[in-house]
N, C-alpha and C positions, 0 to 999 in steps of 0.2 A: 424302229422296228420294234413288235412287241408278239411276245413268242410266237415269231415265225417259224413253220413246218413245211416242208418239201416234201409230199410221201408219192412214191410210184408204186402202182400196183403192176403186179403180175401177173401172169395166166391164171392162176390160183392164187386170187386177192388173200382167202386166209393166211396163205404162208409166205406171198411174196412180196409184203408190205414193205416197202424199204425206204425208211426216211434218210432222205440225202440232205438235209437239212432239220435239226433237229431243236428246235424250242428257244430259239436264238433271241435274246435281248437286248438291244441296245441302242444309243441314240447317237447320232452324228451332231455335233456342234454346226452353228452357223458360221460359213467361212471357214471351216476346219479341212485339214488335209488326213481323213482317215486311211488308213491301210489296212486289206482283210488279206491275211496270208496264211497258208499250211500246203500241204503237201498236195500232191495229184489225187484228185479224187476225195478231196475232203469237202465239199460242196462249197468253196467260195465263190465260183462264176454263177453257180446256180442261185445264191444268194443275191447276188450284183444282179443278173437277169430278172427275178422277185421283184426288186427295186425297179427295175426299168420298165416293167411289164409284158417280158418277153416270155416268161414264167409263170403260171398261173400259183396263186399262194394256197395250199392247201389249207394252212390254221395260221391265225394269229393275222395281225393287220401293219402295214405299211402306212405312216403318215408323211407329208411334209408340210412343213407350216401348219400343223394341225389339223390338214386336210386328208381323209382318207383315200387312199389312191388304190385300194383293191380292186376296184370294178372299171377303173379306168381306163382306159387305151393307153398305150404306148405316149401316143403324140398327143395328149393331154394332158401329162404329168410335169411337162416343163423341164425334160430331163435332157440331157446330151449325152451321147455315149460312145465310145474310142475302141474300138475290136483290134484283136490283135491282128490279122490281117489286112488291115487298114478300109476294105470294101470301099474303096474308090471307085466311081463310074468309068470305066478305062478309056470310053468314047469323047469324054469330055475335059476340057482344059482343067490346069490347077482353080483357074478363077470361077467358071462353070462350077466344078467342085465344089467351091468353098459356097458360091453364091446359091445354088440349089434350094437349101431348105427356106431363106429366106423369099426366092421367087414363089416356092408353095404357099408361102404366107403372104402373098402381095404385096410385098415390101415394094418401095418405088425404087427405081434404077438408080437413080441419083445415089440415096442412102444404100444401098446394096454396094456400089462401087467404092463408096466412102469408107463402108465394115469391111470391102474385103482389103482393099489397100493397107487399110490400120490394122488388122489381122494380120496381113502377109508382113509386114513391117515388125510387127511384134516375132512373129517368128522366123525372122530373117531367110523369107523366100520371095519377096518382091519382086527378083530379078527371075523367079520360075512361073510366073502367074499363065503363060500362054505355051507352056508346054505340056503335053499326056504326062499321065501315070507312068508308062514304060519306059520313059525317059528319065525320071529320075531314080535318085538313090534312095536305098530304104530307109534312111534317115529324114530326105527331104519329103519322100510319101509318109510317114507317120507325122511331119509336121503336116503336113496339108490335111490329116486325118484330124489334127488334134483342132486346127484351123478350123475346120468343116463345124467341131464342136462349140466352140467358143463363140465363133461369130453371132450364134444364136444370143447369147448372154441367157443361158438357164436357169434355173433356180442351182440345180445339182448338175456336175460331172462325173460320169461313170467311165473307168478305164479297167478293159477286161486285159490282163497281160498285154499292155501294148509296146514293149519294149521287147519281146522275147524273141523277136525275127531278126535282131541286129547283133551285129558282132559286141564282145566284149568292151571296145575301146569306145563304142558310138553309145552304147548303154550308158556307158558311166557320164559320158558329155550330155546325153539325154535327159539324165536324171537331174543334173545342174539346171537345163532349162526348165524343166517341170517345177523345180522348185521358185526359180526366178516367174516362171507364168503364174505361179500361184498366187506370189505377193503381186504380183501387177494386176493382175483380174481380180483379187480379193473373192475367190469365188467356194462353194462348199464342192470338195471332190471325195470322191471315194476310188480307190485304185486296188486290184487285185491283182497277187503276185503272188507266185510259187518262192519269190528268190528273195531270201531274210536279210539279203545285204540291200536289195530295193527298200524294203520295208523300214530297216533301219534308218538310210538316208532320209527318205521321202516323208515318211508320215510323225504327223503332230501326236498321234496316238494310234496303237496296232491292234487290232483285233484277230488272235490266232484260232485257227480250226482245225479241230481234226475229227474225221470221222463225221463230220456234218455238227460237233458239238463245238460252243466257243468254249475254246481253254482259259484264256486269259484276255482282257484289254485293259491297255495302260500306257506309256508313253514308254518309247524306246529304250532309254536309260532303267528305268524300274524293271521291265521285262528283262532284262540284261541280268541286273542286281538281285533281284528278287521274285525269280520265278515263283509261280503258285504250284508249279507240279512239275513230273520229271519230262513232260512232253515239251514242254516250253522250255524247261533250261537246254534240254536236247537238240531243240529247234532254233533258238536263237544263239546266234555265237561260230563263227567261223575260223579254225577247227572246231568242230564241235565236242561239247562239254565230255569228260572223260569220265564213265561210271566205275564204280570198284565196288566189288562186292566182298562180304566178310561179315564175321561176327564180332559184336562190340563187348569187349573187355574191358576192365580196370585192374592196374597194379601199382602198388607204391604212390596211390594216389595219381596215377594221370591214365586216361582213357587211351584207348586205342581199337581199331578196326585188324582182326587177325584176317590176313588175307588165305595165308597158309602157315603150316607151323615154324616157318624159318621168314616169313615177310608179314610184317607189321607197320601199320601206318599210323604215325603217333598223332594224338589228337591231343594234349595238352593235358592241363588238371580242370578245365573247364569247359563243360560242352553243353548247348541248350537243355533248360531244365524239364523237359516232356521226355527228355532221353535218358535221365542218370538215374532210371529206374528198369531201364531197358537191356542192362549187362547181361552178355549171356544169349543174345539175341541175334538175328541174322539182321545186317544191313546194307542197305548200298547208299554209298558215298558219290558225291561227284567234285567235280575240281576242273577251272576252265584250263586248257593249255598254257597261256600267257602266265597263272601262279603255281606251275611246277618250276621249282630251281632246279638245275642239276649242275653237276659239278664233278670235274676227275678225281677230287679228295674229298673226303667227307669233311664237312667243317665242324670243329668243335664247338660242343653244344647243342647241335642237330642231329636227332635221328632219320638220318640219311637211307632210302632204301637201294640198295642194291640192283640193277637193272641192266640188263644186256642191250645194245643197241640193233635193231632191226634194219632200220633205215634212217635217210636223213634227207632233208629237203634244202637246199641251199635257195632263198627268194630275192638274195642283193641287200634287203635291209633288214633282213632277219632269217633266222632259221628254224627250220621245224625237225624237232630230232623223235623220231617212233622208237619207244622203247617196250622192250617182251616183260610183261609181268603174270605168270602163270599161263593160262591160256587164251589170252586178250592184250592189245595192243593198246599202252598209254601214248598219247601225244604230247609234249612237251615243246612250247613257243618260246623262242630267248631271239636278243638282238644278234646279228649277223658276226660269226665267230669264224676260228677256223673249224675246217671240217672235223668231224668224226669221224670214228672208224666202225665200218660195221664189226658186230661181235664185240665191239668194246663195253665193257663195264663202267657205266658212271652212277654217282650216287645222285640220287632223287630226293628232292623234299617237298613233301606238303604243308602248306603253312596252314593250321588250323582255323585260323578265322577266317580264310579262303573256299572252305569245304562246304558244303550241302549234305544235309541229309536228306535220303530219301525214304517216307514211311513204307513197309514193305507191303502193304493191305490198301491204303489211300493212295499211294505214292505221289502223294504232298509233300512238298520240301519246306525244310527247315533250316534253318541256316543261322 
């Protein structure tokens, strides 16, 4: 994708031109599982439909294997797409749904049968071949939709939020199945989702979009540990990253963020070299819930901040504790422990090496 944009014109073209996708450039590698993720309305499905040929490209170009796709119809692009709503033919059996695309291309009956049975076995639906879609579960329907796509063996597979209609347990199971499928057929896949858990678990690389713009593209772990900007830092990770605003100050050789007169977050004696001249200015810091240490007593040598417990959630294997810091809520994650009390005051420690600094103007991250 080279400088791809999608512009929608309103009734007043001068005022109502809206860029749903804004100048996006990146390359999906051969055999890669690329995930495009972002909040609702960020342009991810529009971008996928432009690759498929279902949306006209306003600016830029899409190439596959070096061949420009812009003016080719969807059927001539050698891609297959799996939709959120499955899009199965209700009057056809599973077998006929999967065989339909091959019949249109005039494949021999024998080869169609071989491919259908082989694909059905791979997806573990060989026992459902002569049932109609309405008699299948949501997970089975999704497997049929995926099977109909992979049976054609196209150059690129496109997935548009294919698991969003499934319940949580089945989504988790299907994520594992998609990973397995990618290894078995060794194909190029582009997968769109709003769910960052799906993105982190499925993608070789992840492209994060916001308001039609590509915010960052990298591997899951690099996005988590080295986000480029505030949006990525807050989007990747569950629960979301905590953001705390205050004034950067220095006293007796140590730096700290002053949130209020009686609330300070210690940063230690060394901070990013770009920040050392910024004392006295407003800054925002970020820290992930799992990196906040909380205890009932302040550990000697630590500069713990006294915060009151607003709520807590016992998850079995872990505990989420919600703390009040001025007018905002801070979430701390820790291993499962005895329940805390609502209103109890705990000491929260913020390890300086785990803190992200957010530039107030550019919103870029310094860590």
